[in-house]
Rosetta silent file (secondary structure, phi, psi, omega in degrees, C-alpha in Angstrom):
SEQUENCE: XXXXXXXXXXXXXXXXXXXXXXXXXXXXXXXXXXXXXXXXXXXXXXXXXXXXXXXXXXXXXXXXXXXXXXXXXXXXXXXXXXXXXXXXXXXXXXXXXXXXXXXXXXXXXXXXXXXXXXXXXXXXXXXXXXXXXXXXXXXXXXXXXXXXXXXXXXXXXXXXXXXXXXXXXXXXXXXXXXXXXXXXXXXXXXXXXXXXXXXXXXXXXXXXXXXXXXXXXXXXXXXXXXXXXXXXXXXXXXXXXXXXXXXXXXXXXXXXXXXXXXXXXXXXXXXXXXXXXXXXXXXXXXXXXXXXXXXXXXXXXXXXXXXXXXXXXXXXXXXXXXXXXXXXXXXXXXXXXXXXXXXXXXXXXXXXXXXXXXXXXX
SCORE:     score description
SCORE:     0.000 S_00000001
   1 L     0.000  139.412  179.438   95.068  108.507   61.040 S_00000001
   2 L   -68.007  142.833  170.304   95.596  104.726   61.225 S_00000001
   3 L   -66.569  149.399 -177.572   99.028  103.349   60.372 S_00000001
   4 L   -64.936  134.583  179.359   99.186  101.499   57.132 S_00000001
   5 L   -90.677  128.540  176.414   98.410   97.844   57.522 S_00000001
   6 L   -95.311  110.128 -174.465  100.757   95.362   55.939 S_00000001
   7 H   -55.284  -27.174 -179.406   98.622   92.346   54.901 S_00000001
   8 H   -68.645  -17.144  177.450  101.570   90.013   55.285 S_00000001
   9 H   -92.147   -1.259 -172.043  101.504   90.692   59.077 S_00000001
  10 L   -84.342  129.246  177.730   97.819   89.834   59.442 S_00000001
  11 E  -111.092  128.812 -175.758   96.948   86.797   61.475 S_00000001
  12 E   -62.481  141.262  175.737   93.335   85.488   61.143 S_00000001
  13 L  -121.075  170.334 -175.621   91.031   85.835   64.121 S_00000001
  14 L  -108.404  -33.459 -167.134   87.668   84.348   65.082 S_00000001
  15 L   -90.928   80.498 -179.815   85.807   86.824   67.251 S_00000001
  16 E  -164.823  167.559  176.567   84.235   89.312   64.827 S_00000001
  17 E  -148.542  153.386  177.058   81.215   89.733   62.542 S_00000001
  18 E   -80.158  143.795  176.811   80.363   91.516   59.300 S_00000001
  19 L  -105.808  160.187 -174.776   77.982   94.518   59.531 S_00000001
  20 L   -67.369  -22.013 -179.064   75.392   95.472   56.935 S_00000001
  21 L   -89.411    7.501  175.503   77.227   98.679   56.094 S_00000001
  22 L    96.469  -11.613  175.000   80.362   96.787   54.984 S_00000001
  23 L   -78.475  171.697  170.191   82.345   97.314   58.169 S_00000001
  24 E  -121.303  149.443 -177.862   83.413   94.516   60.510 S_00000001
  25 E  -109.674  120.204  174.830   82.824   94.498   64.266 S_00000001
  26 E   -76.756  128.873 -177.915   85.627   93.182   66.509 S_00000001
  27 L  -116.049   28.167  179.189   84.094   91.166   69.362 S_00000001
  28 L   -78.972  -28.254 -179.960   87.166   90.458   71.467 S_00000001
  29 L  -143.622  164.356 -175.042   86.193   93.099   74.051 S_00000001
  30 L   -64.358   -4.698  176.346   83.132   95.154   74.967 S_00000001
  31 L   -66.480  -32.358  177.340   84.459   98.144   72.998 S_00000001
  32 L    50.613   54.885 -178.805   83.130   96.360   69.860 S_00000001
  33 L   -59.937  134.752  179.840   85.182   98.471   67.429 S_00000001
  34 E  -109.472  118.744 -162.986   83.486   98.818   64.035 S_00000001
  35 E  -123.550  129.363  169.436   86.139   99.011   61.356 S_00000001
  36 L   -77.192  167.581  178.107   86.327   99.970   57.723 S_00000001
  37 L   -55.688  131.979  177.714   88.885   98.235   55.470 S_00000001
  38 L    84.187   -5.104 -176.374   92.399   99.142   56.589 S_00000001
  39 L   -93.996  140.750  177.941   91.263  100.595   59.892 S_00000001
  40 E   -98.387  154.830  172.415   92.593   99.536   63.276 S_00000001
  41 L   -76.548  176.815  178.596   90.699   99.300   66.551 S_00000001
  42 L   -56.724  -33.400  179.985   91.538  101.356   69.589 S_00000001
  43 L   -66.266  -16.482  177.300   93.929   98.642   70.717 S_00000001
  44 L    76.628  -14.088 -174.977   95.918   99.313   67.475 S_00000001
  45 L  -109.863    3.147  172.973   96.837   95.625   66.997 S_00000001
  46 E  -127.422  129.879 -175.095   93.547   94.323   65.585 S_00000001
  47 E  -150.223  168.166 -179.387   92.322   95.687   62.293 S_00000001
  48 E   -84.431  113.955  178.213   90.175   95.131   59.202 S_00000001
  49 L  -124.675  109.073  178.239   92.232   93.327   56.566 S_00000001
  50 L    65.796   32.397  179.080   90.316   92.150   53.516 S_00000001
  51 L    78.535   20.622  177.021   86.950   92.339   55.237 S_00000001
  52 L  -144.975  151.852  177.439   87.966   90.330   58.327 S_00000001
  53 E   -78.907  126.443  177.051   89.474   91.232   61.689 S_00000001
  54 E  -121.102  152.901  172.569   93.127   90.237   61.884 S_00000001
  55 E   -88.967  128.466 -172.240   95.736   90.356   64.638 S_00000001
  56 L  -105.931    3.810  179.851   98.663   92.454   63.510 S_00000001
  57 L  -120.041   13.918 -178.142  101.145   91.703   66.304 S_00000001
  58 L   -60.640  128.976  178.549  101.210   87.887   66.194 S_00000001
  59 L    80.593    3.349 -177.255  104.686   86.580   66.850 S_00000001
  60 E  -125.776  138.621 -174.726  106.091   89.974   67.731 S_00000001
  61 E  -131.796  152.933  171.012  106.910   91.287   71.195 S_00000001
  62 L   -75.916   -7.117  177.772  108.048   94.447   72.938 S_00000001
  63 E   149.955  157.725  179.267  110.520   92.271   74.847 S_00000001
  64 E  -123.380  141.309 -174.398  111.079   89.152   76.897 S_00000001
  65 E  -152.047  145.894  172.359  112.183   89.050   80.482 S_00000001
  66 E   -98.654  121.801 -176.775  112.476   86.596   83.365 S_00000001
  67 E  -119.810  162.847  164.802  110.828   88.087   86.497 S_00000001
  68 E   -70.172  139.579 -176.055  110.021   86.870   90.004 S_00000001
  69 H   -61.744  -29.251  179.627  106.427   85.643   89.920 S_00000001
  70 H   -62.405  -16.639 -179.094  105.621   87.936   92.849 S_00000001
  71 H   -75.602  -12.826 -171.612  106.141   90.854   90.443 S_00000001
  72 L   -71.478  -33.618  -10.322  102.947   90.001   88.473 S_00000001
  73 L   -92.221  135.114  169.983  101.802   90.168   91.358 S_00000001
  74 L  -130.881  118.867 -178.756  101.000   86.582   92.373 S_00000001
  75 L  -102.830   -9.118 -175.006  101.766   85.584   95.978 S_00000001
  76 L  -122.904   19.427  179.448   99.933   82.273   96.098 S_00000001
  77 E  -128.912  101.253  176.842  101.038   80.669   92.800 S_00000001
  78 L    55.254   52.743 -175.542  104.406   78.908   92.842 S_00000001
  79 L   -52.285  142.085  174.961  106.075   81.433   95.217 S_00000001
  80 L    82.618   -2.222 -175.836  109.706   82.214   94.603 S_00000001
  81 L   -94.511  155.781  175.530  109.801   80.844   91.060 S_00000001
  82 E   -80.098  147.854  179.679  110.926   82.623   87.867 S_00000001
  83 E  -130.072  132.861 -177.927  108.324   83.503   85.279 S_00000001
  84 E   -86.396  113.051 -169.708  109.044   84.175   81.582 S_00000001
  85 E  -111.106  142.403  172.705  107.256   87.445   80.759 S_00000001
  86 E  -157.645  162.313  174.877  106.373   89.116   77.491 S_00000001
  87 E  -149.017 -176.689  179.021  103.807   91.446   75.921 S_00000001
  88 L  -118.114 -124.513  175.828  103.137   93.115   72.600 S_00000001
  89 L  -138.217  163.974  176.727  101.942   96.730   72.049 S_00000001
  90 L    84.408  172.869  179.040   98.624   98.519   72.445 S_00000001
  91 L  -163.770  152.075  178.961   95.699   98.156   74.831 S_00000001
  92 L   -94.688    3.078  169.234   91.918   98.017   74.709 S_00000001
  93 L  -114.044  172.693 -175.881   91.512  100.493   77.556 S_00000001
  94 L  -132.180   51.108 -176.077   92.639  104.129   77.662 S_00000001
  95 L   -63.790  124.059 -178.912   93.750  104.553   81.277 S_00000001
  96 L   -70.832  -16.062 -174.388   95.047  108.060   81.941 S_00000001
  97 L  -108.496   16.518 -172.174   97.209  106.735   84.773 S_00000001
  98 L   -52.463  130.064  179.971   98.824  103.856   82.851 S_00000001
  99 L   -92.478   -6.681  174.382  102.130  102.796   84.448 S_00000001
 100 L  -122.343   36.627 -170.806  103.266  100.939   81.271 S_00000001
 101 H   -58.925  -29.570 -177.949  102.136  103.601   78.861 S_00000001
 102 H   -65.016  -24.778  176.616  105.234  103.352   76.676 S_00000001
 103 H   -98.700  -50.932 -173.661  104.143   99.844   75.704 S_00000001
 104 H   -71.685  -27.299  179.340  100.375   99.804   76.114 S_00000001
 105 L   -96.544    3.974 -175.977   99.877  103.203   74.427 S_00000001
 106 L   -61.731  137.261  173.852  102.409  102.547   71.688 S_00000001
 107 L  -119.003   17.215 -179.919  101.249  103.309   68.137 S_00000001
 108 L  -116.037  111.593  177.813  104.610  102.288   66.673 S_00000001
 109 H   -68.028  -16.189  176.828  104.763   98.668   65.575 S_00000001
 110 H   -66.872  -12.240  173.387  108.516   99.141   65.326 S_00000001
 111 H   -62.756  -26.122 -172.174  108.556   98.732   69.118 S_00000001
 112 L   -85.500   67.281 -172.407  107.907   95.083   68.441 S_00000001
 113 L   -81.231  -30.741 -178.958  111.497   94.258   67.629 S_00000001
 114 E   -85.241  133.221 -179.302  111.644   90.805   69.257 S_00000001
 115 E  -122.212  139.116  177.635  110.038   88.009   67.280 S_00000001
 116 L  -163.083  137.511  175.534  109.232   84.560   68.541 S_00000001
 117 L   -76.430  160.291  175.144  106.834   81.774   67.690 S_00000001
 118 H   -51.999  -43.346 -179.915  104.698   80.229   70.468 S_00000001
 119 H   -64.761  -37.747  177.832  106.937   77.164   70.352 S_00000001
 120 H   -64.607  -39.361  179.512  110.086   79.258   70.704 S_00000001
 121 H   -67.911  -43.869  177.636  108.693   80.994   73.782 S_00000001
 122 H   -59.411  -44.457 -179.017  107.705   77.694   75.392 S_00000001
 123 H   -64.600  -43.880  179.743  111.153   76.257   74.668 S_00000001
 124 H   -61.453  -43.239  177.353  112.949   79.367   76.020 S_00000001
 125 H   -59.808  -46.263 -177.435  110.842   79.253   79.215 S_00000001
 126 H   -65.773  -44.205 -176.242  111.627   75.582   79.756 S_00000001
 127 H   -67.405  -28.902 -177.648  115.352   76.003   78.994 S_00000001
 128 L   -92.703    3.901  177.286  115.735   78.917   81.380 S_00000001
 129 L    79.931   16.304  178.772  114.051   77.035   84.227 S_00000001
 130 L   -80.028  136.643  179.603  110.875   79.096   84.326 S_00000001
 131 L   -80.468  -19.604 -174.023  107.861   77.372   85.732 S_00000001
 132 E  -152.203  163.208  173.172  105.410   79.586   83.940 S_00000001
 133 E  -118.869  135.551  179.628  104.987   82.204   81.194 S_00000001
 134 E  -107.625  134.034  173.294  103.205   85.545   81.853 S_00000001
 135 E   -96.160  102.794 -161.798  101.201   87.373   79.208 S_00000001
 136 L  -154.484 -167.631 -176.549  101.776   90.868   80.606 S_00000001
 137 L    70.707  -53.218  161.726  103.144   94.422   80.153 S_00000001
 138 L  -124.875  178.363 -168.747  100.105   95.108   77.993 S_00000001
 139 L   -80.583  121.511  179.693   96.790   93.238   78.034 S_00000001
 140 H   -63.421  -13.931  175.843   96.731   89.714   76.522 S_00000001
 141 H   -52.472  -38.776 -174.298   93.062   90.231   75.681 S_00000001
 142 H   -84.050  -17.201  172.218   94.212   92.049   72.522 S_00000001
 143 H  -114.603   44.876 -178.269   96.735   89.433   71.459 S_00000001
 144 H   -44.703  -50.053 -175.950   94.315   86.640   72.258 S_00000001
 145 H   -68.814  -41.559 -179.812   95.372   84.223   69.499 S_00000001
 146 H   -65.563  -42.033 -179.150   99.093   84.641   70.123 S_00000001
 147 H   -66.217  -42.265 -178.882   98.628   84.127   73.852 S_00000001
 148 H   -64.995  -47.502 -179.756   96.475   81.012   73.389 S_00000001
 149 H   -60.820  -37.625  177.381   98.835   79.418   70.908 S_00000001
 150 H   -66.929  -40.379 -179.096  101.757   80.109   73.288 S_00000001
 151 H   -64.260  -38.302  175.195   99.833   78.640   76.216 S_00000001
 152 H   -62.540  -44.418  178.762   99.159   75.479   74.203 S_00000001
 153 H   -64.071  -37.060  179.384  102.823   75.167   73.338 S_00000001
 154 H   -65.689  -42.381 -179.724  103.735   75.736   76.986 S_00000001
 155 H   -60.030  -33.135 -178.321  101.443   72.972   78.221 S_00000001
 156 H   -68.307  -21.067  177.409  103.156   70.528   75.879 S_00000001
 157 L  -113.188   14.636  175.513  106.452   71.111   77.682 S_00000001
 158 L    78.036   23.656  179.020  105.081   71.355   81.239 S_00000001
 159 L  -105.726  133.742 -176.916  105.195   75.133   81.518 S_00000001
 160 E   -91.126  169.045 -174.336  102.150   76.956   82.987 S_00000001
 161 E  -126.647  139.130 -175.351  100.529   80.166   81.788 S_00000001
 162 E  -126.469  124.793  175.335   99.647   83.340   83.712 S_00000001
 163 E   -99.720  128.928  174.653   97.407   86.074   82.408 S_00000001
 164 E  -113.675  109.550 -164.763   97.939   89.621   83.726 S_00000001
 165 E  -146.159  159.138  172.121   94.878   91.467   82.484 S_00000001
 166 L   -88.219   -5.738  174.324   92.364   94.183   83.159 S_00000001
 167 L    72.769   18.870 -179.280   89.579   91.646   82.453 S_00000001
 168 L   -93.682   91.027 -162.394   87.788   93.850   79.906 S_00000001
 169 L  -147.165  147.089  175.351   86.707   91.013   77.672 S_00000001
 170 L   -79.652  159.128 -172.026   83.639   89.621   75.880 S_00000001
 171 H   -63.862  -46.724 -174.871   82.101   86.356   77.148 S_00000001
 172 H   -67.285  -48.114  175.125   82.881   84.044   74.234 S_00000001
 173 H   -65.521  -33.940  175.934   86.580   84.889   73.823 S_00000001
 174 H   -56.995  -46.700  179.264   86.905   84.924   77.615 S_00000001
 175 H   -64.050  -38.313  177.796   85.720   81.342   77.866 S_00000001
 176 H   -65.507  -46.412 -174.553   88.097   80.296   75.105 S_00000001
 177 H   -60.133  -47.055 -172.306   91.067   82.206   76.608 S_00000001
 178 H   -77.110   -6.522  171.239   90.772   80.837   80.143 S_00000001
 179 L   -64.009  -24.182 -171.211   90.678   77.232   78.980 S_00000001
 180 L  -110.761   -1.161  177.955   94.451   77.637   78.508 S_00000001
 181 L   -95.020  150.692  176.470   95.437   79.735   81.532 S_00000001
 182 L  -107.892  -26.080  177.238   96.591   78.351   84.890 S_00000001
 183 E  -151.463  159.456  178.956   96.586   81.594   86.889 S_00000001
 184 E  -150.323  145.896  167.985   95.516   85.180   86.473 S_00000001
 185 E  -117.829  117.802 -178.373   95.952   88.509   88.149 S_00000001
 186 E  -103.971  130.292  179.460   93.066   90.778   87.210 S_00000001
 187 E   -84.789   99.895  174.608   93.363   94.541   87.614 S_00000001
 188 L   -86.728   95.147 -164.725   90.212   95.689   89.306 S_00000001
 189 L   -70.130  -24.730 -178.956   90.907   99.392   88.719 S_00000001
 190 L  -174.924 -177.897  178.869   88.144  100.792   90.959 S_00000001
 191 L  -128.118   32.463  171.704   84.674  100.025   92.082 S_00000001
 192 L  -132.755  147.332  177.324   82.664  102.758   90.393 S_00000001
 193 H   -66.677  -35.236 -179.223   81.384  103.057   86.801 S_00000001
 194 H   -59.090  -44.821  179.215   82.367  106.747   86.855 S_00000001
 195 H   -59.272  -50.883 -177.285   86.040  105.858   87.366 S_00000001
 196 H   -62.496  -41.183 -177.073   86.053  103.335   84.535 S_00000001
 197 H   -71.822  -44.313 -172.408   84.235  105.653   82.161 S_00000001
 198 H   -79.737  -39.902 -173.547   86.197  108.845   82.984 S_00000001
 199 H  -106.263  -13.409 -177.289   89.725  107.516   83.531 S_00000001
 200 H  -122.087  -20.383 -174.165   89.775  104.243   81.586 S_00000001
 201 L    69.471   30.793 -178.075   87.301  104.493   78.754 S_00000001
 202 L  -136.012 -161.478 -177.229   85.755  101.253   79.868 S_00000001
 203 L  -138.093  138.197 -178.869   82.988   99.756   82.046 S_00000001
 204 H   -64.913  -43.972 -170.678   83.147   98.173   85.512 S_00000001
 205 H   -59.425  -37.414  177.939   80.515   95.511   84.943 S_00000001
 206 H   -59.092  -38.374 -178.813   82.455   93.688   82.241 S_00000001
 207 H   -70.339  -42.579  178.449   85.410   93.356   84.642 S_00000001
 208 H   -62.075  -37.583  178.905   83.214   92.040   87.468 S_00000001
 209 H   -67.110  -38.091  175.078   81.759   89.458   85.109 S_00000001
 210 H   -61.141  -45.573  177.279   85.286   88.299   84.181 S_00000001
 211 H   -57.841  -46.095 -177.957   86.199   87.958   87.868 S_00000001
 212 H   -68.490  -40.812 -179.777   83.117   85.865   88.631 S_00000001
 213 H   -61.060  -48.503 -177.069   83.634   83.754   85.506 S_00000001
 214 H   -59.786  -46.930 -176.385   87.283   82.947   86.378 S_00000001
 215 H   -66.122  -42.377 -170.981   86.454   82.118   89.973 S_00000001
 216 H  -103.285  -15.413 -176.688   83.354   80.033   89.445 S_00000001
 217 H  -117.700    3.109 -179.898   83.606   78.576   85.950 S_00000001
 218 L  -136.771  175.442  173.287   87.324   77.706   85.683 S_00000001
 219 L  -104.969   16.109 -179.397   90.163   76.103   87.682 S_00000001
 220 L   -72.086  130.431  175.627   92.381   79.157   87.134 S_00000001
 221 E   -71.482  132.001 -170.025   94.093   80.488   90.266 S_00000001
 222 E  -120.721  133.200  166.477   92.900   84.092   90.716 S_00000001
 223 E  -133.684  157.424 -173.203   94.405   87.117   92.446 S_00000001
 224 E  -125.612  142.177  173.420   93.300   90.806   92.133 S_00000001
 225 E  -122.206  137.368  172.020   95.221   94.052   92.033 S_00000001
 226 E  -127.878  119.813  174.470   93.865   97.575   92.630 S_00000001
 227 E   -82.539  116.889 -177.641   96.100  100.590   92.041 S_00000001
 228 E   -90.387  119.624 -174.424   94.992  103.178   94.558 S_00000001
 229 L  -109.694  121.711 -177.884   94.980  106.746   93.182 S_00000001
 230 L   -53.940  129.547  175.468   94.582  109.582   95.733 S_00000001
 231 L    80.205   -2.144 -176.582   91.204  111.232   95.416 S_00000001
 232 L  -114.277  -47.659 -176.608   89.932  108.846   92.739 S_00000001
 233 L  -141.361   21.476 -170.031   89.397  105.331   94.097 S_00000001
 234 L  -114.131   15.128  178.671   90.869  105.322   97.596 S_00000001
 235 L   -71.133  150.031  178.047   87.934  106.413   99.791 S_00000001
 236 H   -57.801  -39.542 -178.054   87.012  104.207  102.735 S_00000001
 237 H   -61.692  -44.220  179.481   83.475  103.911  101.386 S_00000001
 238 H   -69.441  -39.646 -179.889   84.658  102.558   98.006 S_00000001
 239 H   -66.709  -34.586  174.445   87.178  100.218   99.581 S_00000001
 240 H   -62.105  -47.962 -178.942   84.438   98.869  101.839 S_00000001
 241 H   -61.616  -48.884 -176.964   82.213   98.156   98.833 S_00000001
 242 H   -58.081  -50.583 -176.465   84.978   96.606   96.799 S_00000001
 243 H   -69.127  -34.705  175.382   86.200   94.247   99.487 S_00000001
 244 H   -66.393  -36.145  179.004   82.728   93.248  100.538 S_00000001
 245 H   -65.734  -42.103 -179.436   81.864   92.442   96.934 S_00000001
 246 H   -60.926  -43.724  179.219   84.955   90.223   96.649 S_00000001
 247 H   -64.788  -42.975 -177.292   84.045   88.271   99.774 S_00000001
 248 H   -71.415  -43.207 -171.202   80.403   87.909   98.745 S_00000001
 249 H   -96.710  -24.238 -177.693   80.878   87.114   95.060 S_00000001
 250 L  -117.972  -24.229  177.911   84.313   85.448   94.937 S_00000001
 251 L   103.372  162.374 -171.641   84.966   84.258   98.442 S_00000001
 252 L   -77.008  -11.645 -176.068   87.575   85.143  101.105 S_00000001
 253 L   -84.459   -6.933  178.781   90.438   83.079   99.583 S_00000001
 254 L   -79.452  112.716 -177.432   91.028   85.403   96.574 S_00000001
 255 E   -66.195  143.063  174.077   94.124   87.505   97.514 S_00000001
 256 E  -112.720  137.524  174.326   93.913   91.301   97.015 S_00000001
 257 E  -117.358  122.859  176.133   96.927   93.459   96.215 S_00000001
 258 E  -104.583  120.943 -171.504   96.706   97.204   96.822 S_00000001
 259 E  -114.039  152.593 -178.586   99.434   98.976   94.859 S_00000001
 260 E   -85.379  134.143  172.022  100.782  102.514   95.078 S_00000001
 261 L   -80.418  140.107  165.862  100.211  104.954   92.213 S_00000001
 262 L  -125.509  148.053 -176.032  103.006  107.177   91.038 S_00000001
 263 L   -53.496  127.586 -177.645  102.451  110.153   88.640 S_00000001
 264 L  -160.036  165.176  175.479  102.576  108.934   85.057 S_00000001
 265 L    50.909 -109.283 -174.552  101.162  109.293   81.537 S_00000001
 266 L  -107.073   15.474  179.392   98.297  111.828   81.686 S_00000001
 267 L  -129.354   50.672  179.829   98.058  112.140   85.509 S_00000001
 268 L   -72.125  -18.361 -176.939  101.419  113.749   86.249 S_00000001
 269 L   -95.160    2.753  177.722   99.799  116.276   88.559 S_00000001
 270 L   -93.590  135.600 -175.338   98.244  113.678   90.852 S_00000001
 271 L   -72.647  158.514  178.101  100.309  112.932   93.957 S_00000001
 272 L   -71.191  156.826 -179.076  101.706  109.472   94.692 S_00000001
 273 L   -70.561  124.111  177.327   99.811  107.188   96.977 S_00000001
 274 L   -69.100  143.033  179.227  100.842  107.542  100.628 S_00000001
 275 H   -55.801  -30.040  178.111  101.784  104.212  102.240 S_00000001
 276 H   -61.362  -32.307  179.470   99.140  104.906  104.906 S_00000001
 277 H   -67.268  -41.039 -178.731   96.416  104.634  102.248 S_00000001
 278 H   -68.255  -39.582  176.414   97.619  101.163  101.284 S_00000001
 279 H   -65.247  -39.883  177.478   97.669  100.010  104.915 S_00000001
 280 H   -61.072  -43.349 -179.889   94.203  101.394  105.428 S_00000001
 281 H   -62.768  -42.359  177.689   92.943   99.466  102.395 S_00000001
 282 H   -61.295  -44.473 -179.681   94.546   96.279  103.638 S_00000001
 283 H   -62.561  -36.957  176.744   92.983   96.690  107.058 S_00000001
 284 H   -62.789  -46.876  179.692   89.574   97.204  105.487 S_00000001
 285 H   -59.648  -46.807 -179.174   89.969   94.086  103.407 S_00000001
 286 H   -64.616  -43.101 -179.505   91.019   91.931  106.364 S_00000001
 287 H   -59.168  -36.645 -176.193   88.200   93.393  108.514 S_00000001
 288 L   -87.455    5.607  171.969   85.662   92.456  105.851 S_00000001
 289 L   108.735   -2.903  176.556   86.858   88.822  105.693 S_00000001
 290 L   -65.202  128.875 -177.444   89.522   88.718  102.989 S_00000001
 291 L   -72.293  -34.935 -175.513   92.055   86.107  104.127 S_00000001
 292 L  -139.758  114.830  178.027   95.059   87.578  102.400 S_00000001
 293 E  -126.193  138.381 -172.775   95.582   91.238  101.514 S_00000001
 294 E  -130.058  161.453  169.248   98.869   92.762  100.408 S_00000001
 295 E  -114.628  150.634 -178.378  100.444   96.121   99.577 S_00000001
 296 E  -136.852  161.425 -179.295  102.653   96.756   96.584 S_00000001
 297 L    70.846    7.481  171.794  105.082   99.308   95.095 S_00000001
 298 L  -137.533  158.021 -177.821  106.206  100.241   98.650 S_00000001
 299 L   -91.587  110.832  175.446  108.466   98.477  101.106 S_00000001
 300 L  -151.157   96.958 -174.317  106.467   96.914  103.903 S_00000001
 301 H   -57.300  -47.385 -177.380  107.621   93.460  104.917 S_00000001
 302 H   -62.433  -42.884 -177.278  104.675   92.658  107.091 S_00000001
 303 H   -80.273   -6.366  174.846  102.064   93.755  104.565 S_00000001
 304 H  -101.024  -13.400 -176.429  103.845   91.861  101.764 S_00000001
 305 L   -90.507  161.348 -179.284  104.126   88.607  103.699 S_00000001
 306 E  -101.814  126.281 -177.402  101.519   85.874  103.958 S_00000001
 307 E  -114.933  148.359  179.069   99.969   85.243  107.380 S_00000001
 308 L   -69.038  124.260 -178.949   97.702   82.399  108.489 S_00000001
 309 L   -68.950  -17.526 -177.077   94.147   83.688  108.499 S_00000001
 310 L   -90.167  -52.168 -176.222   93.299   81.248  111.300 S_00000001
 311 L  -111.283   -8.234  174.776   96.063   81.597  113.909 S_00000001
 312 L    86.799   -0.520  179.755   97.985   84.627  112.650 S_00000001
 313 L   -73.917  152.880  178.592  101.385   82.948  112.358 S_00000001
 314 E   -70.723  125.558  178.216  103.723   83.907  109.510 S_00000001
 315 E  -101.078  -43.977  178.915  103.448   81.481  106.600 S_00000001
 316 E  -135.349  114.148  179.073  105.588   83.087  103.880 S_00000001
 317 E   -84.888  135.246  176.168  108.005   85.907  104.661 S_00000001
 318 E  -133.577  135.138  173.819  108.665   88.440  101.894 S_00000001
 319 E  -125.158  100.019 -164.270  111.034   91.367  101.730 S_00000001
 320 L    56.943 -117.136 -178.105  110.265   92.926   98.329 S_00000001
 321 L  -104.624    8.036  177.279  110.658   89.837   96.089 S_00000001
 322 E   -92.429  127.841  177.887  112.962   87.865   98.415 S_00000001
 323 E   -90.258  146.486  177.160  111.368   85.020  100.339 S_00000001
 324 E  -125.374  -97.137 -178.448  112.498   84.114  103.848 S_00000001
 325 E   -62.114  145.714  176.780  110.330   82.073  106.220 S_00000001
 326 E  -140.317  102.204 -174.314  108.330   79.172  104.815 S_00000001
 327 L  -119.106   36.898  173.025  105.859   77.647  107.240 S_00000001
 328 E   -99.778  141.469  171.717  103.569   75.734  104.898 S_00000001
 329 L   -77.097  173.472  178.855  103.357   71.994  105.057 S_00000001
 330 L   -57.999  -25.420 -179.704  103.670   69.790  101.959 S_00000001
 331 L   -94.055    7.638  175.781   99.892   69.936  101.676 S_00000001
 332 L    79.444   30.911  179.010   99.731   73.717  101.798 S_00000001
 333 E  -117.465  161.966  179.501   98.552   74.085  105.395 S_00000001
 334 E   -68.470  129.391 -178.963   99.859   76.141  108.289 S_00000001
 335 L   -64.435  -23.350 -175.209  102.534   74.306  110.294 S_00000001
 336 L   -86.613  -43.395 -174.678  101.169   75.834  113.489 S_00000001
 337 L  -122.981  -10.866  177.357   97.383   75.246  113.362 S_00000001
 338 L    86.826    2.137 -179.715   96.761   73.145  110.260 S_00000001
 339 L   -69.325  141.608  178.898   94.535   75.727  108.519 S_00000001
 340 E   -73.330  140.033  172.022   94.605   75.530  104.716 S_00000001
 341 L  -109.555  117.360 -177.808   96.254   78.347  102.787 S_00000001
 342 L   -68.800  137.013 -179.843   94.582   78.673   99.392 S_00000001
 343 L   155.705 -173.150  177.587   96.905   78.673   96.431 S_00000001
 344 E  -122.035  105.170 -172.452   99.109   76.579   94.179 S_00000001
 345 L  -122.058  143.405  167.424  102.271   75.679   96.117 S_00000001
 346 L   -81.458  169.407  175.560  105.287   73.452   95.630 S_00000001
 347 L   -61.392  -35.882  177.110  106.675   71.472   98.578 S_00000001
 348 L  -128.457  152.793  178.867  109.430   74.084   98.849 S_00000001
 349 L   -73.198  156.943  174.996  109.565   77.676   97.678 S_00000001
 350 L   -73.250  169.917 -176.005  111.561   78.732   94.633 S_00000001
 351 L  -127.371   30.084 -179.851  114.812   80.674   95.095 S_00000001
 352 L   -65.491  -40.987 -179.946  114.702   83.101   92.160 S_00000001
 353 L    77.180 -146.382 -173.231  114.606   86.132   94.396 S_00000001
 354 L   -97.924    8.213 -175.728  114.414   89.634   93.023 S_00000001
 355 L   -62.778  145.971  174.624  116.440   89.062   89.846 S_00000001
 356 L  -132.595  119.623 -168.245  115.163   90.455   86.554 S_00000001
 357 E  -123.922  113.209  179.072  116.831   88.989   83.474 S_00000001
 358 E   -72.982  147.464 -178.496  116.246   90.240   79.932 S_00000001
 359 E  -126.796  126.646  173.687  116.076   87.575   77.217 S_00000001
 360 L   -96.708  126.483  179.333  116.883   88.044   73.573 S_00000001
 361 L   -95.906  144.687  175.168  115.007   85.689   71.261 S_00000001
 362 L    69.592    0.000    0.000  116.405   84.478   67.979 S_00000001
């Protein structure tokens, strides 16, 4: 049964339509939830209030934290800098392996104890020295209006915006959303429709369309993460298809991150990803022409560092979230051979390191 909706918490939204049977259809994502009065969508934070779809988590967060930007993960967007991170509750997918299930699967609005306006978030990010704000922990697709308003406020004070999303989004809200983002890490969960249908309750094609849209229709810096789950999406054949698609449709400069799964949520009986699987995936990506492929959730300095795709020299050394060597010129090219390294770089790296700092708002 849906939790009772408090009309005073309802924030008006745009992407919905009325149906002939009296329900309303939410059009923020391809799930297209059809809702009776007082009913919430699967995401739990969008619902039918007075015959219109409203956002029920606007201005409320599950928490605020300053992270290293590499934790998002983004390795080619302002390396070494702190990023002001926040999310809300709920999700528009139903991944059985969710690593943030306590937030994304939450059905308790009381989790959203921290409150902050978009302007307050932008001010806090600026005052704490953060170069950017991340819409993360759960998917910003479902708190679309809150994320956009925050991104607008951030731009006004010179702070950039980063979307960490699964990319399961309809075309019209997607185009609106990415007008205000500066970078994105999209979770490409697998490369089969079966995986998306069986383990996520979603569809692969919508995510591929989001990836192509971001790369070809926007100026948003794009990186991709795939969580490799043993026996589900880690076969060499699937990794070949995935990496070949990225090169063909997005180009070789989009970095790929292969992350290790650990048993969680509804897949507690699935074993953790062996480090060898991540290394194999990285090797396949590099073989197929990806310029920069990384491993995550395991300690591997070489596979977490950035290497010149032209001459093989080390460009950015990483040990977990600590940066060491920096061999990029002011124009973002390799100091050894002059080859360009795609990304958004400052003249010098940031020095935030591995710190994680909780922030209380208000």
